[in-house]
NUGUPA-468307 format. One record per residue: y, z, x of N, C-alpha, C in turn. Coordinates in steps of 0.1 Angstrom, whole numbers, plus 2048, in hexadecimal, padded with zeros to 3 digits. Layout:
<sites>
+---------+------+--------+----------+-------+---------+---------+------+--------+
| n_north | n_up | n_east | ca_north | ca_up | ca_east | c_north | c_up | c_east |
+---------+------+--------+----------+-------+---------+---------+------+--------+
|       Y |    Z |      X |        Y |     Z |       X |       Y |    Z |      X |
...
+---------+------+--------+----------+-------+---------+---------+------+--------+
</sites>
This chain:
<sites>
+---------+------+--------+----------+-------+---------+---------+------+--------+
| n_north | n_up | n_east | ca_north | ca_up | ca_east | c_north | c_up | c_east |
+---------+------+--------+----------+-------+---------+---------+------+--------+
|     429 |  E73 |    3FB |      422 |   E7C |     3FE |     41D |  E72 |    40C |
|     41C |  E71 |    41C |      41C |   E68 |     427 |     40D |  E66 |    421 |
|     40E |  E59 |    427 |      3FB |   E57 |     427 |     3F9 |  E5A |    432 |
|     3E8 |  E5D |    42D |      3E0 |   E6D |     435 |     3D7 |  E69 |    43C |
|     3D3 |  E56 |    438 |      3CA |   E53 |     43F |     3D0 |  E4F |    448 |
|     3DA |  E51 |    454 |      3DA |   E45 |     45E |     3E1 |  E53 |    464 |
|     3E5 |  E50 |    471 |      3ED |   E59 |     479 |     3EE |  E67 |    47B |
|     3EF |  E74 |    47D |      3F2 |   E81 |     484 |     3EB |  E86 |    46F |
|     3EE |  E81 |    462 |      3EE |   E87 |     45A |     3E1 |  E89 |    458 |
|     3DA |  E7B |    457 |      3C5 |   E74 |     45B |     3C0 |  E81 |    463 |
|     3C7 |  E81 |    472 |      3C6 |   E8C |     47E |     3C5 |  E9D |    471 |
|     3CD |  EA0 |    46C |      3D5 |   EAE |     467 |     3C4 |  EAF |    45D |
|     3C2 |  E9F |    456 |      3BB |   EA4 |     449 |     3AB |  EA7 |    44F |
|     3A5 |  E9F |    45A |      39D |   E9D |     45D |     397 |  EAD |    45F |
|     3A2 |  EB1 |    469 |      3A2 |   EBE |     471 |     39F |  ECA |    468 |
|     3AD |  EC8 |    45A |      3A4 |   ED2 |     453 |     39C |  ED3 |    449 |
|     391 |  EC5 |    445 |      385 |   EC4 |     442 |     378 |  ECD |    449 |
|     37C |  ECA |    459 |      371 |   ECB |     45C |     378 |  EDA |    462 |
|     381 |  EE7 |    464 |      381 |   EF0 |     461 |     380 |  EF6 |    459 |
|     380 |  EF1 |    44D |      37E |   EFB |     442 |     36C |  EFB |    43F |
|     361 |  EF0 |    441 |      359 |   EEB |     444 |     354 |  EF5 |    448 |
|     359 |  EFB |    454 |      353 |   F01 |     45E |     354 |  F0C |    457 |
|     364 |  F15 |    457 |      35D |   F20 |     453 |     359 |  F25 |    445 |
|     358 |  F18 |    442 |      350 |   F1B |     432 |     346 |  F22 |    434 |
|     33F |  F1B |    43B |      332 |   F1A |     43D |     32B |  F26 |    447 |
|     337 |  F2A |    453 |      335 |   F38 |     458 |     336 |  F47 |    44B |
|     340 |  F44 |    443 |      340 |   F53 |     438 |     336 |  F4A |    42D |
|     330 |  F44 |    42B |      326 |   F41 |     422 |     31A |  F4C |    42B |
|     31B |  F4D |    43A |      30E |   F52 |     442 |     30F |  F66 |    43D |
|     31A |  F67 |    43A |      320 |   F73 |     436 |     319 |  F73 |    427 |
|     310 |  F75 |    428 |      308 |   F79 |     418 |     303 |  F89 |    419 |
|     309 |  F8F |    40E |      302 |   F9D |     40C |     2F2 |  F99 |    402 |
|     2EE |  F90 |    3F9 |      2DF |   F8D |     3F5 |     2DF |  F84 |    3F9 |
|     2D3 |  F80 |    402 |      2CF |   F78 |     408 |     2C5 |  F6D |    3F9 |
|     2C0 |  F77 |    3F2 |      2B8 |   F6E |     3E3 |     2BE |  F66 |    3DD |
|     2CE |  F66 |    3DF |      2D5 |   F61 |     3DA |     2D9 |  F4F |    3DE |
|     2DC |  F45 |    3D6 |      2E0 |   F3A |     3DF |     2EE |  F3A |    3DC |
|     2F6 |  F34 |    3E5 |      302 |   F34 |     3E7 |     30E |  F32 |    3D9 |
|     2FF |  F22 |    3D3 |      307 |   F22 |     3C4 |     309 |  F2A |    3BA |
|     2FB |  F34 |    3C1 |      2FC |   F3E |     3B1 |     306 |  F48 |    3B5 |
|     30D |  F4D |    3C3 |      313 |   F53 |     3C3 |     321 |  F53 |    3C3 |
|     323 |  F40 |    3C1 |      32E |   F41 |     3BB |     331 |  F3D |    3B0 |
|     327 |  F3C |    3A5 |      325 |   F3D |     398 |     327 |  F4C |    38D |
|     325 |  F54 |    398 |      329 |   F65 |     396 |     339 |  F64 |    39D |
|     33D |  F61 |    3A5 |      348 |   F5E |     3A9 |     354 |  F57 |    39B |
|     34D |  F4E |    399 |      354 |   F49 |     38E |     353 |  F4E |    384 |
|     34D |  F55 |    381 |      34C |   F66 |     372 |     353 |  F6B |    379 |
|     356 |  F6F |    381 |      35F |   F7B |     386 |     36C |  F77 |    382 |
|     369 |  F6C |    38B |      382 |   F65 |     385 |     382 |  F65 |    379 |
|     37B |  F61 |    36B |      378 |   F5A |     360 |     377 |  F65 |    355 |
|     36D |  F6C |    35A |      36B |   F78 |     34E |     360 |  F72 |    34C |
|     35E |  F67 |    342 |      34F |   F63 |     33A |     34D |  F58 |    33C |
|     345 |  F4E |    333 |      348 |   F3F |     333 |     33C |  F3D |    32E |
|     33C |  F2E |    32B |      32F |   F2C |     324 |     329 |  F22 |    32E |
|     31B |  F20 |    32E |      314 |   F1A |     33B |     31C |  F0B |    33C |
|     321 |  F04 |    336 |      327 |   EF6 |     334 |     330 |  EFA |    33B |
|     33A |  F01 |    33C |      348 |   F01 |     341 |     346 |  F0B |    352 |
|     33B |  F11 |    351 |      337 |   F10 |     362 |     333 |  F06 |    366 |
|     327 |  EFE |    363 |      326 |   EF2 |     369 |     333 |  EED |    370 |
|     33C |  EE8 |    361 |      349 |   EE4 |     363 |     34F |  EE7 |    370 |
|     351 |  EF5 |    370 |      35B |   EF7 |     37A |     34E |  EFA |    388 |
|     341 |  EF8 |    389 |      33C |   EFC |     392 |     334 |  EED |    399 |
|     33C |  EE0 |    394 |      339 |   ED5 |     395 |     32A |  ECF |    398 |
|     31F |  ED7 |    38D |      314 |   ED1 |     391 |     312 |  ED2 |    379 |
|     307 |  ECC |    37B |      2FF |   EC8 |     36D |     300 |  ED1 |    365 |
|     2FE |  ECF |    355 |      300 |   EDD |     350 |     2ED |  EDF |    352 |
|     2E5 |  ED8 |    353 |      2D3 |   EDF |     353 |     2D9 |  EE5 |    360 |
|     2D8 |  EDF |    36C |      2DD |   EEA |     379 |     2E1 |  EF5 |    36F |
|     2EB |  EF8 |    36A |      2F5 |   F02 |     369 |     2EE |  F0A |    362 |
|     2E2 |  F06 |    35A |      2D9 |   F18 |     350 |     2CA |  F14 |    359 |
|     2C8 |  F0C |    361 |      2C0 |   F17 |     36A |     2C8 |  F1D |    373 |
|     2D1 |  F1D |    377 |      2D6 |   F26 |     384 |     2DC |  F34 |    376 |
|     2E1 |  F32 |    36F |      2E3 |   F3C |     363 |     2D9 |  F49 |    361 |
|     2CB |  F41 |    35B |      2BF |   F44 |     358 |     2B7 |  F49 |    363 |
|     2B9 |  F4A |    370 |      2B9 |   F50 |     379 |     2C0 |  F5B |    37F |
|     2CF |  F56 |    37C |      2D6 |   F66 |     37D |     2D0 |  F6D |    374 |
|     2D0 |  F6C |    369 |      2CD |   F72 |     35F |     2C0 |  F7D |    362 |
|     2B6 |  F74 |    369 |      2A7 |   F7D |     370 |     2AC |  F85 |    379 |
|     2B3 |  F83 |    380 |      2B7 |   F8E |     389 |     2C1 |  F9A |    389 |
|     2C5 |  F98 |    379 |      2D2 |   FA6 |     370 |     2DC |  FA4 |    374 |
|     2E1 |  F9A |    379 |      2EE |   F95 |     37F |     2F4 |  F8C |    373 |
|     2F0 |  F86 |    369 |      2F9 |   F84 |     35B |     2F3 |  F88 |    352 |
|     2F9 |  F8A |    348 |      2F6 |   F86 |     33B |     2FB |  F7C |    335 |
|     2F6 |  F78 |    327 |      2F3 |   F6F |     31E |     2F7 |  F75 |    310 |
|     301 |  F76 |    30A |      30C |   F79 |     2FE |     307 |  F6A |    2F4 |
|     30B |  F6F |    2E9 |      30D |   F65 |     2E1 |     318 |  F5D |    2E1 |
|     31B |  F53 |    2E1 |      329 |   F4E |     2DA |     330 |  F54 |    2CF |
|     33C |  F56 |    2D0 |      348 |   F5C |     2C4 |     348 |  F53 |    2BB |
|     348 |  F3F |    2BB |      352 |   F35 |     2B6 |     341 |  F31 |    2B1 |
|     332 |  F2B |    2BE |      32F |   F24 |     2B9 |     31E |  F29 |    2BD |
|     317 |  F2F |    2B7 |      30E |   F32 |     2B1 |     2FF |  F25 |    2B8 |
|     302 |  F1A |    2C2 |      2FC |   F15 |     2C7 |     2FF |  F17 |    2D6 |
|     307 |  F1C |    2DB |      30B |   F22 |     2E7 |     308 |  F2D |    2EE |
|     30B |  F2F |    2FD |      30A |   F3E |     2FD |     318 |  F45 |    309 |
|     31C |  F51 |    306 |      324 |   F4F |     30F |     31E |  F59 |    320 |
|     323 |  F56 |    32A |      31B |   F56 |     334 |     322 |  F65 |    33C |
|     322 |  F72 |    33D |      328 |   F7A |     340 |     31F |  F81 |    352 |
|     32A |  F86 |    35A |      320 |   F8C |     365 |     324 |  F9D |    362 |
|     316 |  FAA |    367 |      312 |   FAE |     362 |     31D |  FB9 |    374 |
|     317 |  FC5 |    36A |      31E |   FCF |     377 |     31D |  FD0 |    386 |
|     30E |  FCA |    385 |      302 |   FCC |     391 |     30C |  FBB |    39A |
|     30D |  FB0 |    392 |      312 |   FA8 |     399 |     322 |  FAA |    39D |
|     325 |  FB5 |    398 |      331 |   FB5 |     39E |     335 |  FBE |    3A8 |
|     32C |  FC9 |    3A9 |      328 |   FD2 |     3B8 |     326 |  FC6 |    3C3 |
|     320 |  FBE |    3C0 |      317 |   FB3 |     3C6 |     328 |  FA8 |    3CF |
|     32D |  FA5 |    3C3 |      337 |   F9A |     3C7 |     340 |  F9E |    3CF |
|     341 |  FB2 |    3CB |      34C |   FBB |     3D3 |     349 |  FBB |    3E3 |
|     33C |  FBD |    3E3 |      332 |   FC3 |     3F0 |     334 |  FB7 |    3FA |
|     334 |  FA9 |    3F4 |      335 |   F9C |     3F7 |     340 |  F99 |    401 |
|     34C |  F98 |    3F0 |      35F |   F98 |     3F8 |     35E |  FA0 |    408 |
|     35B |  FAC |    405 |      359 |   FB2 |     40E |     357 |  FAF |    41B |
|     34A |  FAE |    41B |      344 |   FA9 |     42B |     34D |  F9E |    42F |
|     34E |  F93 |    425 |      354 |   F89 |     427 |     365 |  F89 |    431 |
|     368 |  F92 |    427 |      377 |   F98 |     42A |     378 |  F9C |    43B |
|     371 |  FA6 |    43E |      370 |   FAA |     447 |     36C |  F9F |    454 |
|     363 |  F95 |    44E |      35B |   F8E |     45A |     36C |  F84 |    45B |
|     374 |  F83 |    451 |      381 |   F79 |     452 |     385 |  F80 |    45B |
|     389 |  F8F |    458 |      395 |   F94 |     462 |     391 |  F94 |    46F |
|     386 |  F96 |    474 |      37E |   F95 |     47F |     384 |  F8D |    488 |
|     384 |  F81 |    481 |      388 |   F73 |     485 |     39B |  F78 |    48B |
|     39A |  F79 |    480 |      3B2 |   F78 |     47B |     3B0 |  F81 |    48B |
|     3A8 |  F89 |    48B |      3AC |   F95 |     495 |     3B0 |  F8A |    4A1 |
|     3A8 |  F80 |    4A9 |      3AD |   F74 |     4B0 |     3B5 |  F6F |    4B1 |
|     3BC |  F72 |    4A9 |      3CA |   F63 |     4A6 |     3D6 |  F71 |    4AD |
|     3E0 |  F62 |    4AC |      3EF |   F6B |     4B3 |     3F6 |  F6C |    4A9 |
|     401 |  F71 |    4AB |      409 |   F78 |     49F |     40F |  F6E |    496 |
|     413 |  F63 |    49B |      414 |   F54 |     49D |     409 |  F4F |    493 |
|     3FD |  F50 |    499 |      3F5 |   F46 |     491 |     3F1 |  F4E |    483 |
|     3F1 |  F56 |    481 |      3EF |   F63 |     477 |     3F8 |  F61 |    46D |
|     406 |  F60 |    46E |      40F |   F59 |     463 |     412 |  F4E |    45F |
|     407 |  F48 |    46A |      408 |   F3A |     462 |     3FE |  F39 |    458 |
|     3EE |  F3D |    45D |      3E9 |   F42 |     455 |     3E8 |  F46 |    448 |
|     3F2 |  F52 |    446 |      3F4 |   F58 |     43A |     3FF |  F51 |    433 |
|     40A |  F46 |    43C |      40B |   F3B |     432 |     408 |  F30 |    42E |
|     3FD |  F2F |    437 |      3F0 |   F21 |     431 |     3EB |  F28 |    422 |
|     3E8 |  F38 |    423 |      3E0 |   F3B |     41A |     3DD |  F36 |    407 |
|     3ED |  F39 |    402 |      3EF |   F33 |     3F8 |     3E9 |  F26 |    3F8 |
|     3EE |  F1C |    400 |      3ED |   F0D |     3FF |     3E2 |  F0D |    3FE |
|     3D8 |  F0E |    406 |      3C5 |   F0C |     408 |     3C1 |  F11 |    3FB |
|     3C7 |  F21 |    3F5 |      3C2 |   F26 |     3E3 |     3C1 |  F17 |    3DB |
|     3CE |  F11 |    3DA |      3D7 |   F07 |     3D1 |     3CE |  EFA |    3D0 |
|     3C6 |  EFA |    3E1 |      3C2 |   EE7 |     3E6 |     3AF |  EEF |    3DC |
|     3AB |  EF9 |    3DD |      3A3 |   EFD |     3D5 |     39F |  EF9 |    3CD |
|     3A8 |  F00 |    3C2 |      3AA |   EFF |     3B4 |     3AF |  EED |    3AE |
|     3B3 |  EE5 |    3BA |      3B8 |   ED9 |     3B4 |     3AB |  ED2 |    3AC |
+---------+------+--------+----------+-------+---------+---------+------+--------+
</sites>
């Protein structure tokens, strides 16, 4: 891999960072439920991907401290969006799962954000759209490194 701190590669990294941050901010404004923070929505999204997790696992996946995740989970539980169940192997722990209400909210959120992106994509020419389709798996990989 080349030196990404100088020249054209550094400019590309800078441009990618800026574009991803701006697009992310715009997507965050396409919210279905204004009462949930982006972090709370992210936790629900993580649960949608992994099915269930302990608060500690969620804290690691979301890059927050365990006490913060405990507060987030309690808030989501009070809103009826997650359930806490006993851990099958460790009585000291709980397992967090999303509720049907949370899944419906996530589905509506995905629909709204996908529609927003589809509207943006309509402004691209065919070559730009082809490049974006090709870049999507690479961006997905970066998001999970």
